[in-house]
C-alpha positions as CSV (number, residue, x, y, z in Angstrom):
1,M,-12.0,9.6,-21.2
2,R,-9.2,12.2,-21.1
3,Y,-5.7,11.8,-19.5
4,I,-5.3,13.7,-16.3
5,D,-2.1,15.4,-15.4
6,R,-1.2,14.1,-11.8
7,A,0.7,17.2,-11.0
8,N,-2.5,19.4,-11.3
9,Q,-4.6,17.2,-9.0
10,P,-5.5,17.8,-5.4
11,S,-3.1,16.1,-2.9
12,L,-5.1,13.3,-1.4
13,T,-3.6,10.7,1.0
14,H,-4.6,7.1,0.8
15,W,-6.8,7.6,3.9
16,E,-8.6,10.6,2.4
17,I,-9.2,8.6,-0.8
18,A,-10.7,5.7,1.3
19,V,-13.0,8.2,3.2
20,L,-14.2,9.8,-0.1
21,A,-14.8,6.3,-1.6
22,F,-16.9,5.1,1.3
23,L,-18.9,8.3,1.3
24,R,-19.6,7.9,-2.5
25,E,-21.4,4.7,-1.5
26,D,-23.6,6.3,1.1
27,R,-23.5,8.7,4.1
28,M,-21.8,7.2,7.1
29,H,-19.9,7.8,10.3
30,P,-16.3,7.0,11.1
31,Y,-17.2,3.8,13.1
32,E,-18.9,2.4,9.9
33,M,-15.9,3.3,7.9
34,Q,-13.6,1.4,10.3
35,R,-16.0,-1.6,10.1
36,L,-15.9,-1.6,6.3
37,L,-12.1,-1.2,6.2
38,R,-11.7,-4.4,8.2
39,E,-14.5,-6.4,6.4
40,R,-13.0,-5.5,3.0
41,H,-9.4,-6.0,4.1
42,K,-8.6,-2.4,3.2
43,D,-6.9,-2.1,6.7
44,E,-4.1,-4.4,5.3
45,L,-3.2,-1.5,2.9
46,L,-3.8,1.5,5.2
47,A,-2.4,0.4,8.6
48,L,-5.7,0.9,10.4
49,K,-5.4,3.6,13.1
50,R,-8.3,5.7,14.4
51,G,-6.2,8.8,14.5
52,S,-5.3,8.5,10.8
53,L,-9.0,8.2,9.9
54,Y,-10.1,11.2,11.9
55,H,-7.3,13.2,10.7
56,A,-8.4,12.4,7.1
57,I,-12.0,13.3,7.9
58,N,-11.0,16.7,9.5
59,R,-8.9,17.6,6.6
60,L,-11.5,16.7,4.0
61,T,-14.2,18.6,6.0
62,R,-11.9,21.7,6.2
63,D,-11.3,21.6,2.5
64,G,-15.0,21.3,1.7
65,L,-14.7,17.8,0.1
66,I,-17.0,16.2,2.7
67,E,-19.5,17.7,5.3
68,P,-21.3,16.6,8.3
69,V,-25.1,16.0,8.0
70,S,-26.1,14.8,11.5
71,T,-24.8,14.0,14.9
72,Q,-26.5,11.3,17.0
73,R,-25.8,9.5,20.3
74,E,-27.0,6.0,21.1
75,G,-27.2,5.1,24.7
76,R,-23.8,5.7,26.5
77,R,-21.9,5.6,23.3
78,P,-20.0,8.7,22.2
79,E,-21.7,11.0,19.7
80,R,-21.4,9.8,16.1
81,T,-21.3,12.3,13.3
82,T,-22.5,11.2,9.9
83,Y,-20.8,12.7,6.8
84,R,-21.6,12.9,3.1
85,V,-19.3,13.6,0.1
86,T,-19.8,17.0,-1.5
87,T,-19.8,17.6,-5.3
88,R,-16.2,19.0,-5.1
89,G,-15.2,15.8,-3.1
90,A,-16.7,13.4,-5.7
91,T,-14.9,15.2,-8.5
92,A,-11.6,15.3,-6.5
93,L,-11.8,11.6,-6.0
94,T,-12.5,10.8,-9.7
95,E,-9.7,13.2,-10.9
96,R,-7.1,11.8,-8.3
97,L,-7.9,8.1,-9.1
98,R,-7.5,8.9,-12.9
99,A,-4.1,10.4,-12.3
100,M,-2.9,7.6,-10.0
101,V,-4.0,4.8,-12.4
102,A,-2.5,6.6,-15.4
103,T,0.8,7.6,-14.1
104,P,3.5,5.0,-13.3
105,R,5.7,5.9,-10.2
106,R,8.8,4.4,-8.8
107,E,7.6,3.8,-5.3
108,T,10.6,3.1,-3.1
109,S,10.4,0.6,-0.4
110,E,12.5,-0.6,2.6
111,F,13.6,-3.7,0.5
112,F,14.4,-1.6,-2.5
113,A,16.6,0.4,-0.4
114,A,18.2,-2.6,1.2
115,L,19.0,-4.2,-2.2
116,S,21.0,-1.1,-3.1
117,F,23.3,-1.7,0.0
118,L,23.3,-5.5,-0.1
119,V,27.0,-5.5,-1.0
120,Y,27.6,-4.7,2.7
121,L,26.4,-8.1,3.7
122,D,28.7,-11.1,2.7
123,P,27.1,-13.4,0.2
124,A,26.4,-16.2,2.7
125,D,24.6,-13.8,5.0
126,A,22.7,-12.2,2.2
127,A,21.6,-15.7,1.1
128,A,20.4,-16.5,4.6
129,Q,18.3,-13.3,4.9
130,L,16.9,-13.7,1.4
131,N,15.9,-17.3,2.4
132,E,14.1,-15.9,5.4
133,R,12.3,-13.4,3.2
134,I,11.3,-16.2,0.9
135,R,9.7,-18.1,3.8
136,R,7.8,-15.1,4.9
137,L,6.7,-14.2,1.4
138,E,5.3,-17.8,0.9
139,A,3.4,-17.4,4.1
140,E,1.9,-14.0,3.1
141,I,1.0,-15.3,-0.4
142,K,-0.9,-18.2,1.3
143,Q,-2.8,-15.8,3.6
144,L,-3.6,-13.4,0.8
145,T,-4.8,-16.3,-1.4
146,A,-7.0,-17.6,1.5
147,A,-8.4,-14.2,2.3
148,R,-9.2,-13.7,-1.5
149,T,-10.9,-17.1,-1.7
150,R,-13.2,-16.2,1.2
151,L,-14.3,-12.9,-0.4
152,I,-14.8,-14.2,-3.9
153,G,-18.6,-14.7,-4.3
154,K,-19.3,-12.0,-1.7
155,V,-18.0,-9.1,-3.6
156,R,-17.2,-8.3,-7.2
157,R,-13.8,-8.8,-8.8
158,V,-13.3,-5.0,-9.1
159,N,-13.5,-4.8,-5.3
160,L,-10.6,-7.2,-5.0
161,L,-8.2,-5.9,-7.7
162,E,-5.7,-4.5,-5.2
163,E,-5.3,-8.0,-3.6
164,E,-5.1,-9.5,-7.1
165,Y,-2.3,-7.0,-8.0
166,L,-0.5,-7.5,-4.7
167,L,-0.6,-11.4,-5.3
168,V,0.9,-10.8,-8.8
169,L,3.7,-8.7,-7.3
170,R,4.4,-11.1,-4.5
171,R,4.5,-14.2,-6.7
172,A,6.8,-12.4,-9.1
173,E,9.1,-11.3,-6.3
174,L,9.1,-14.8,-4.9
175,R,10.2,-16.3,-8.3
176,W,13.0,-13.7,-8.6
177,L,14.2,-14.3,-5.0
178,R,14.3,-18.0,-5.5
179,T,16.6,-17.7,-8.5
180,L,18.8,-15.1,-6.8
181,H,19.0,-17.3,-3.6
182,A,20.0,-20.4,-5.7
183,E,22.7,-18.4,-7.5
184,L,24.1,-17.2,-4.1
185,R,24.1,-20.7,-2.7
186,A,25.8,-22.2,-5.7
187,D,28.4,-19.3,-5.7
188,R,27.3,-18.4,-9.2
189,F,26.8,-14.8,-7.9
190,T,29.2,-13.5,-5.3
191,W,31.2,-10.5,-4.3
192,N,34.0,-9.4,-1.9
193,L,33.3,-6.3,0.0
194,E,36.9,-5.4,0.8
195,E,38.0,-5.9,-2.8
196,I,35.3,-3.5,-3.9
197,L,36.0,-1.0,-1.3
198,S,39.8,-1.2,-2.1
199,S,38.9,-0.5,-5.8
200,L,36.8,2.5,-4.8
201,R,39.5,4.0,-2.6
202,A,42.1,3.4,-5.3
203,A,39.9,5.1,-7.9
204,K,39.3,8.0,-5.5
205,H,43.0,8.7,-5.2
206,A,44.1,8.0,-8.7
């Protein structure tokens, strides 16, 4: 299995990857994709919105990565178009996944950005907000664990790797946050914003 250079791969959004993956299983229409997203808890990763799904389908169709095979209407329901993945689409999915798995990226987050400016909160306030994050993380970990427990036995482990990975990340973050919070509460880690700003101003005018 060769290494794939990420820079040379087609630009696929997470939504487009999800659509291609579903159509590698079988031909299906968007309503079935939405159902599978919920059943497999993929909506937790993709922020399930009909507009995003249809935008992905339209772009993939335009680019020749998927194609419609039939359109049917059942009763008073709107017409449902069934799609299939093309050979180009299957290749694009494989190549993109290879690059995504092989290439580490620093994926910034809101919390990552907040940490870089945490100095603008006083230590007591920072400790209080971190304590609230700890509480919410504990609740999220409990929910993720329960959801994974419900799915184990119904699907293979490979279908749950993203939740397994997310749990590892959340548990690691929780351990680090508890240590940081304890240091702040015990005054083993502290700062004075005005002193820091004064030093920066002095250095600027030196």
